[in-house]
C-alpha positions in Angstrom: 65.2 -12.6 187.3 64.0 -13.7 183.8 64.4 -10.7 181.4 62.9 -12.5 178.4 59.3 -11.5 179.3 60.0 -7.8 179.6 62.1 -7.9 176.4 59.2 -9.4 174.5 56.9 -6.8 175.9 59.2 -4.1 174.7 59.4 -5.7 171.2 55.6 -6.0 171.0 55.2 -2.4 172.1 57.6 -1.2 169.5 55.9 -3.1 166.8 52.6 -1.8 167.8 53.9 1.9 167.9 55.3 1.4 164.4 52.0 0.0 163.2 50.0 2.9 164.7 52.4 5.5 163.4 52.2 3.8 159.9 48.5 3.7 160.1 48.4 7.4 160.9 50.7 8.1 157.9 48.7 5.8 155.7 45.5 7.7 156.6 47.1 11.1 155.8 49.1 10.1 152.8 47.8 10.2 149.3 46.4 6.7 148.9 43.8 5.2 146.6 40.3 5.7 148.0 38.7 3.1 145.8 39.3 -0.5 144.6 38.5 -1.8 141.1 37.2 -5.3 141.8 36.9 -8.1 139.2 34.7 -10.9 140.6 33.5 -14.2 139.4 29.9 -13.4 138.2 28.5 -16.6 139.7 30.2 -17.0 143.1 31.1 -13.4 143.7 34.7 -14.4 144.5 37.1 -11.6 144.1 39.6 -12.5 141.4 41.4 -9.1 141.3 41.5 -6.0 143.4 43.3 -2.9 142.2 43.6 0.4 144.0 42.2 3.4 142.1 41.2 7.0 142.8 38.2 9.1 141.6 39.1 10.2 138.1 41.3 7.3 137.2 40.8 5.6 133.9 39.9 1.9 133.7 40.0 0.5 130.3 38.4 -2.8 129.0 40.6 -3.7 126.1 39.8 -6.5 123.6 39.9 -7.5 119.9 36.8 -7.5 117.7 36.0 -11.1 116.9 35.2 -10.5 113.2 37.3 -7.4 112.3 40.3 -8.5 114.4 40.9 -4.9 115.3 41.5 -3.5 118.8 38.7 -1.9 120.9 39.0 0.0 124.0 36.1 0.9 126.3 37.4 3.6 128.6 35.7 4.3 131.9 36.5 6.8 134.6 36.2 5.9 138.3 33.4 8.1 139.6 32.7 7.3 143.3 31.7 3.6 143.4 30.6 3.8 139.7 32.3 3.4 136.4 31.4 6.3 134.0 32.0 5.3 130.4 33.9 8.2 128.9 34.6 6.9 125.4 35.0 3.9 123.0 38.1 3.8 120.8 38.1 1.4 117.8 39.8 1.0 114.4 37.2 -0.4 112.1 33.5 -0.4 111.4 32.1 -3.9 111.9 29.3 -5.9 113.5 28.3 -4.4 116.8 30.3 -1.3 116.5 28.7 2.2 116.4 28.1 3.6 112.9 25.4 6.3 113.2 26.7 8.1 116.2 28.9 11.2 116.2 32.2 9.4 115.7 35.4 11.5 115.6 38.5 10.1 113.7 41.7 10.9 115.7 45.2 9.6 115.9 43.9 7.0 118.5 41.4 5.7 115.9 37.6 6.2 115.7 36.4 7.8 119.0 32.9 7.8 120.3 32.4 10.1 123.3 30.0 8.7 125.8 28.6 9.5 129.2 27.0 6.3 130.6 27.4 5.3 134.2 27.5 1.7 135.5 27.6 0.3 139.0 28.8 -3.0 137.6 30.0 -4.3 134.2 29.4 -7.8 133.0 32.1 -9.3 130.8 32.5 -12.8 129.4 36.4 -13.0 128.8 37.2 -14.9 125.7 40.4 -16.2 124.2 39.5 -14.8 120.7 38.8 -11.3 122.1 41.6 -11.5 124.6 39.9 -9.3 127.1 42.3 -7.2 129.4 41.6 -4.7 132.1 44.0 -1.7 132.2 44.2 0.2 135.5 46.8 2.9 136.1 48.9 1.6 133.2 48.9 -2.0 134.5 47.4 -4.7 132.2 45.4 -7.7 133.7 44.5 -10.6 131.6 40.8 -11.3 132.3 41.0 -14.6 130.3 43.7 -16.0 132.5 42.0 -14.7 135.7 38.6 -16.3 135.1 36.9 -19.5 134.1 33.7 -17.7 132.9 31.8 -14.5 133.2 33.1 -11.7 135.5 31.8 -8.5 136.9 33.9 -5.3 137.2 32.9 -2.8 139.8 34.3 -0.1 142.2 34.3 -0.4 145.9 35.2 2.1 148.6 38.6 1.4 150.0 38.6 0.9 153.7 41.1 2.2 156.3 42.1 -1.5 156.8 43.1 -1.7 153.2 45.3 1.4 153.5 46.9 0.1 156.7 47.6 -3.3 155.1 49.3 -1.6 152.1 51.5 0.7 154.1 52.2 -1.1 157.3 51.3 -4.8 157.5 52.4 -5.9 154.0 55.9 -4.4 154.3 56.1 -5.7 157.8 55.1 -9.2 156.7 57.5 -9.0 153.8 60.3 -8.2 156.2 59.2 -11.1 158.5 59.4 -13.4 155.5 62.9 -12.2 154.7 64.0 -12.7 158.3 62.5 -16.1 158.4 64.3 -17.0 155.1 67.6 -15.8 156.5 67.2 -18.0 159.6 66.9 -21.1 157.5 
């Protein structure tokens, strides 16, 4: 009797059981419930997707083109919107606030704000060196794009959580096994 068919069935069953258990754990574990998305403004193609939670800071960091000083626009994930919390800058120059209530701190000049955006439009430039900072990780928007981008927040699906906790590690292990067999 050919035992290879039942053996394959057992292996497939075990893999599925591990995937279901992992999916259940992924659903109950503390995972990001949102995704910060950087997309090409013209085509809508996603260039970057970064998991984030409500309350996480998302910073657009760049250099003032005339003053050559750093500027940080700091947003907070608020559902599927970005709420601008504050702007931090280090000089007064063209396009920077001058008549608002600006506080001088160790960070620099800080302007507290409370504006909400469903989508931000950015034209990354090499002089400004636009970067996006999410959860301490810096992403070079100039290198990611060939022109204007949009930054938004999307709900993270159960499929994303399963992929992060079950499928990607499984695929990585498969890749390792395949490399070992070569």
